C-alpha positions as CSV (number, residue, x, y, z in Angstrom):
1,X,-8.1,-0.7,17.9
2,X,-4.9,-2.9,18.4
3,X,-4.1,-4.6,21.6
4,X,-0.9,-6.6,22.0
5,X,-0.1,-8.5,25.3
6,X,3.0,-10.4,26.1
7,X,3.6,-11.4,22.5
8,X,6.5,-13.8,21.9
9,X,7.8,-15.4,18.8
10,X,10.6,-18.0,18.7
11,X,12.2,-19.6,15.8
12,X,13.7,-22.8,17.4
13,X,16.3,-21.4,19.9
14,X,16.3,-17.9,18.4
15,X,13.9,-15.3,19.9
16,X,12.3,-13.0,17.4
17,X,10.3,-10.9,19.8
18,X,9.9,-11.4,23.6
19,X,7.0,-10.4,25.8
20,X,5.8,-7.3,23.7
21,X,2.9,-5.4,25.2
22,X,1.5,-2.1,23.6
23,X,-1.7,-0.7,22.1
24,X,-2.7,1.5,19.2
25,X,-5.7,3.8,19.5
26,X,-8.2,4.2,16.7
27,X,-7.2,7.1,14.4
28,X,-3.6,7.1,15.5
29,X,-0.5,7.1,13.3
30,X,2.1,5.1,15.3
31,X,5.8,4.9,14.4
32,X,7.5,1.6,14.8
33,X,11.3,1.8,15.2
34,X,14.1,-0.6,15.8
35,X,17.5,-1.6,14.4
36,X,17.7,-4.2,11.7
37,X,16.7,-7.6,13.2
38,X,15.0,-5.9,16.2
39,X,11.7,-7.9,15.5
40,X,9.6,-5.2,13.7
41,X,8.7,-7.3,10.7
42,X,8.1,-10.4,12.8
43,X,5.6,-8.3,14.9
44,X,3.8,-7.0,11.8
45,X,3.5,-10.4,10.3
46,X,2.0,-11.7,13.5
47,X,-0.6,-8.8,13.5
48,X,-1.5,-9.5,9.9
49,X,-1.9,-13.3,10.6
50,X,1.1,-14.3,8.4
51,X,2.8,-15.8,11.4
52,X,1.5,-17.3,14.6
53,X,3.0,-16.2,17.8
54,X,4.7,-18.7,20.1
55,X,2.8,-17.2,23.1
56,X,0.9,-14.1,24.0
57,X,-2.2,-12.4,22.8
58,X,-3.1,-9.8,20.1
59,X,-6.4,-8.5,18.7
60,X,-7.3,-6.1,15.9
61,X,-10.6,-4.2,16.1
62,X,-11.7,-6.7,18.8
63,X,-10.8,-9.8,16.8
64,X,-8.3,-12.3,18.1
65,X,-5.4,-13.0,15.6
66,X,-5.6,-16.7,16.2
67,X,-9.4,-17.4,16.5
68,X,-10.7,-14.8,14.0
69,X,-8.0,-14.6,11.4
70,X,-10.3,-13.9,8.4
71,X,-12.0,-11.1,10.3
72,X,-8.6,-9.6,11.2
73,X,-7.4,-9.8,7.6
74,X,-10.6,-8.0,6.4
75,X,-9.8,-5.0,8.6
76,X,-6.1,-4.7,7.6
77,X,-4.3,-3.2,4.6
78,X,-0.7,-4.4,4.5
79,X,2.3,-3.1,2.6
80,X,5.2,-5.5,3.4
81,X,8.8,-4.4,2.9
82,X,9.0,-6.4,-0.3
83,X,6.2,-4.8,-2.4
84,X,3.8,-7.6,-3.5
85,X,3.5,-6.5,-7.1
86,X,3.3,-8.4,-10.5
87,X,5.5,-6.5,-12.8
88,X,3.9,-7.9,-15.9
89,X,0.5,-6.7,-15.1
90,X,-0.8,-3.2,-15.7
91,X,-1.5,-1.1,-12.5
92,X,-5.3,-1.0,-13.1
93,X,-5.3,-4.8,-13.7
94,X,-3.3,-5.5,-10.5
95,X,-5.7,-3.3,-8.5
96,X,-8.8,-5.1,-9.9
97,X,-7.2,-8.5,-9.1
98,X,-6.4,-7.5,-5.5
99,X,-9.9,-6.1,-5.1
100,X,-11.3,-9.4,-6.1
101,X,-9.0,-11.2,-3.8
102,X,-10.1,-9.1,-0.9
103,X,-13.7,-9.9,-1.5
104,X,-14.9,-6.5,-2.9
105,X,-18.2,-7.1,-4.7
106,X,-18.2,-7.0,-8.5
107,X,-20.5,-3.9,-8.4
108,X,-18.0,-2.0,-6.2
109,X,-14.6,-3.0,-7.8
110,X,-14.5,-0.1,-10.3
111,X,-15.5,2.6,-7.7
112,X,-13.1,1.1,-5.1
113,X,-10.1,0.9,-7.6
114,X,-10.9,4.4,-8.9
115,X,-10.8,5.7,-5.2
116,X,-7.5,4.1,-4.5
117,X,-6.1,5.3,-7.9
118,X,-7.2,8.9,-7.2
119,X,-5.9,8.9,-3.5
120,X,-2.5,7.6,-4.6
121,X,-2.3,9.8,-7.6
122,X,-2.0,6.9,-10.1
123,X,-4.2,8.2,-12.8
124,X,-1.5,9.0,-15.4
125,X,0.0,5.5,-15.0
126,X,-2.9,3.3,-14.3
127,X,-2.8,1.6,-17.8
128,X,1.0,1.2,-17.8
129,X,2.8,-2.1,-16.9
130,X,4.0,-2.1,-13.3
131,X,7.5,-3.3,-14.2
132,X,8.0,0.0,-16.3
133,X,7.0,2.3,-13.5
134,X,9.5,4.2,-11.3
135,X,10.1,2.9,-7.8
136,X,8.0,5.8,-6.5
137,X,5.0,4.9,-8.6
138,X,5.5,1.2,-7.7
139,X,5.3,2.1,-4.0
140,X,2.1,4.1,-4.7
141,X,0.7,1.0,-6.4
142,X,1.6,-1.0,-3.3
143,X,-0.2,1.5,-1.0
144,X,-3.2,1.6,-3.3
145,X,-3.6,-2.2,-3.0
146,X,-3.2,-1.9,0.8
147,X,-6.1,0.6,1.0
148,X,-8.6,-1.3,-1.2
149,X,-11.7,-2.3,0.7
150,X,-11.3,0.6,3.1
151,X,-9.4,-1.3,5.8
152,X,-9.5,0.2,9.3
153,X,-5.9,-0.4,10.0
154,X,-3.0,0.2,7.6
155,X,0.4,-1.5,8.3
156,X,3.2,-0.2,6.3
157,X,6.7,-1.8,6.5
158,X,9.4,0.5,5.2
159,X,7.2,2.2,2.5
160,X,9.9,4.7,1.4
161,X,12.8,2.3,1.3
162,X,15.0,2.8,-1.8
163,X,13.2,6.1,-2.9
164,X,14.8,9.3,-3.9
165,X,14.2,12.4,-1.7
166,X,11.4,13.7,-3.8
167,X,9.6,10.3,-3.9
168,X,10.1,10.1,-0.1
169,X,8.4,13.5,0.3
170,X,5.5,12.4,-1.9
171,X,5.0,9.1,-0.2
172,X,5.3,10.9,3.2
173,X,2.5,13.3,2.3
174,X,0.4,10.4,1.1
175,X,0.7,8.6,4.4
176,X,-0.2,11.8,6.3
177,X,-3.3,12.1,4.2
178,X,-4.2,8.4,4.8
179,X,-3.6,8.9,8.5
180,X,-6.5,11.5,8.7
181,X,-9.0,8.7,7.8
182,X,-7.6,5.5,9.4
183,X,-5.2,4.0,11.9
184,X,-1.7,3.5,10.6
185,X,1.3,1.5,11.9
186,X,4.3,2.8,10.1
187,X,7.8,1.1,10.3
188,X,10.6,3.1,8.9
189,X,14.4,3.7,9.2
190,X,14.0,7.3,8.2
191,X,13.7,9.0,11.6
192,X,12.7,12.5,10.4
193,X,9.8,10.8,8.4
194,X,8.5,9.2,11.6
195,X,9.0,12.5,13.5
196,X,6.9,14.4,11.0
197,X,4.1,11.8,10.5
198,X,3.7,10.0,13.8
199,X,2.3,11.4,17.2
200,X,3.6,8.3,19.2
201,X,6.5,5.9,18.7
202,X,7.3,2.3,19.7
203,X,11.0,1.5,19.9
204,X,12.1,-2.2,20.1
205,X,15.6,-3.7,20.2
206,X,16.5,-7.4,20.2
207,X,12.9,-8.3,20.2
208,X,12.1,-6.4,23.4
209,X,10.1,-3.3,24.0
210,X,12.5,-0.3,24.8
211,X,9.9,2.6,24.8
212,X,6.4,3.6,24.0
213,X,5.7,7.4,24.1
214,X,5.5,10.7,22.2
215,X,8.8,12.1,20.9
216,X,8.2,15.1,23.2
217,X,7.9,12.9,26.4
218,X,10.8,10.8,25.5
219,X,12.9,14.0,25.0
220,X,11.8,15.2,28.5
221,X,12.6,11.8,30.0
222,X,16.1,11.4,28.4
223,X,17.4,15.0,28.5
224,X,19.9,15.3,31.3
225,X,20.6,19.0,30.7
226,X,19.5,22.0,28.6
227,X,21.7,22.8,25.6
228,X,21.9,26.3,24.0
229,X,23.7,26.7,20.8
230,X,25.7,30.0,20.2
231,X,27.2,30.9,16.8
232,X,29.7,33.6,16.3
233,X,32.2,34.7,13.7
234,X,35.4,32.7,14.1
235,X,37.7,35.6,15.2
236,X,39.6,36.5,18.3
237,X,36.2,37.6,19.7
238,X,35.1,33.9,19.8
239,X,37.9,33.1,22.3
240,X,36.7,36.0,24.5
241,X,33.1,34.9,24.2
242,X,34.0,31.3,25.4
243,X,35.5,32.8,28.6
244,X,32.5,35.0,29.1
245,X,30.0,32.3,28.7
246,X,31.8,29.8,30.8
247,X,31.8,32.4,33.7
248,X,27.9,32.8,33.7
249,X,25.9,31.6,36.6
250,X,24.1,28.3,35.8
251,X,26.5,27.2,33.1
252,X,27.6,23.6,33.7
253,X,29.7,23.2,30.6
254,X,30.7,24.9,27.3
255,X,31.7,22.7,24.3
256,X,33.2,24.0,21.1
257,X,32.1,22.4,17.8
258,X,35.1,20.7,16.1
259,X,36.5,22.0,12.8
260,X,37.6,25.3,11.3
261,X,35.5,27.7,9.3
262,X,34.1,31.3,9.3
263,X,31.6,30.4,12.1
264,X,32.5,29.2,15.6
265,X,29.8,27.2,17.5
266,X,29.5,26.8,21.2
267,X,27.2,24.3,23.0
268,X,26.2,25.7,26.4
269,X,24.9,23.1,28.9
270,X,22.7,24.2,31.8
271,X,20.2,22.6,34.2
272,X,17.0,21.6,32.4
273,X,15.0,24.3,34.1
274,X,17.4,27.1,33.2
275,X,17.1,29.0,29.9
276,X,20.2,30.9,29.6
277,X,19.7,32.6,26.2
278,X,18.8,36.0,27.8
279,X,21.8,35.9,30.1
280,X,24.1,34.9,27.3
281,X,22.9,37.7,25.0
282,X,23.0,40.4,27.7
283,X,26.5,39.6,28.7
284,X,27.9,39.2,25.2
285,X,26.4,42.5,24.2
286,X,27.9,44.2,27.2
287,X,31.2,42.9,26.1
288,X,30.5,44.2,22.5
289,X,30.8,40.6,21.2
290,X,28.4,40.2,18.3
291,X,26.3,36.9,18.0
292,X,25.3,35.4,14.7
293,X,22.7,33.0,16.1
294,X,21.5,31.6,19.4
295,X,18.8,28.9,20.0
296,X,17.9,26.1,22.4
297,X,18.8,22.7,21.1
298,X,16.5,19.7,21.7
299,X,17.3,16.0,21.3
300,X,16.3,14.8,17.9
301,X,14.5,11.6,17.3
302,X,17.7,10.1,16.1
303,X,19.3,11.1,19.4
304,X,16.4,9.5,21.3
305,X,16.6,6.3,19.2
306,X,20.4,5.9,19.6
307,X,20.3,6.7,23.3
308,X,17.6,4.1,24.0
309,X,19.0,1.4,21.8
310,X,22.6,2.0,23.3
311,X,21.2,1.8,26.9
312,X,19.4,-1.4,26.0
313,X,22.6,-3.1,24.7
314,X,24.7,-2.1,27.6
């Protein structure tokens, strides 16, 4: 669907991206992560034929981004970070205008804009001026213009930036629905959003590729030890429990969560192939030390991101 090989972009002496190589499969929702200035937007502008690369190769749906630019653009729907709206136009007028610019035939414009309006749930505001709409509805209009013409690939650059929590949930659900019908490249700083929506992620830093994999595979690759979280009431029993847990076979380290409160939390580290939950529960029950909660703790996507980016900067 999308193939990128050794893609590089330089702005004079400044390197925007360097030697990027990755692919996106048809029907995949791929997360695109990186710190500010990492090169995400540069990469997306190259794929959408807004910018030429300095060197390297990329193709979309089998078409070269340099040699077949119009064919590439016909197959892409793009929502840039700065939503390309005209605030003085009504939503339906704007979608009609974009449909014409995309070459949708006159006979299909109404059905196509109706489809985008329904999918993005814009029916109640379609005849309102865009500048009077909430940020959430404006983002929906931006996504609606991106899907006009039924593009095979959607490229969404920070589609939930600046939205409130409810609006983020609504746009996230919309992206998940869109991902069932087409390929999506999603750039976002909201890591739980990427974790929920995307099956595979790309992480870049300082213009270079850091990782391409599923969150699960990255967790397995980066996890140095298994961590079990144990919660108890913060009484004298907690001090006894700490000593009991630390003495168990297979325990590498026990850390106490900082801070005071009614609950004491321990993080118990062991080898990655050891699940100590049964041993911990059995031993604490024998000592009549009640447990409030116990569970295995995995690396979050935020942990993965920070660990990879930090390693890259060292």
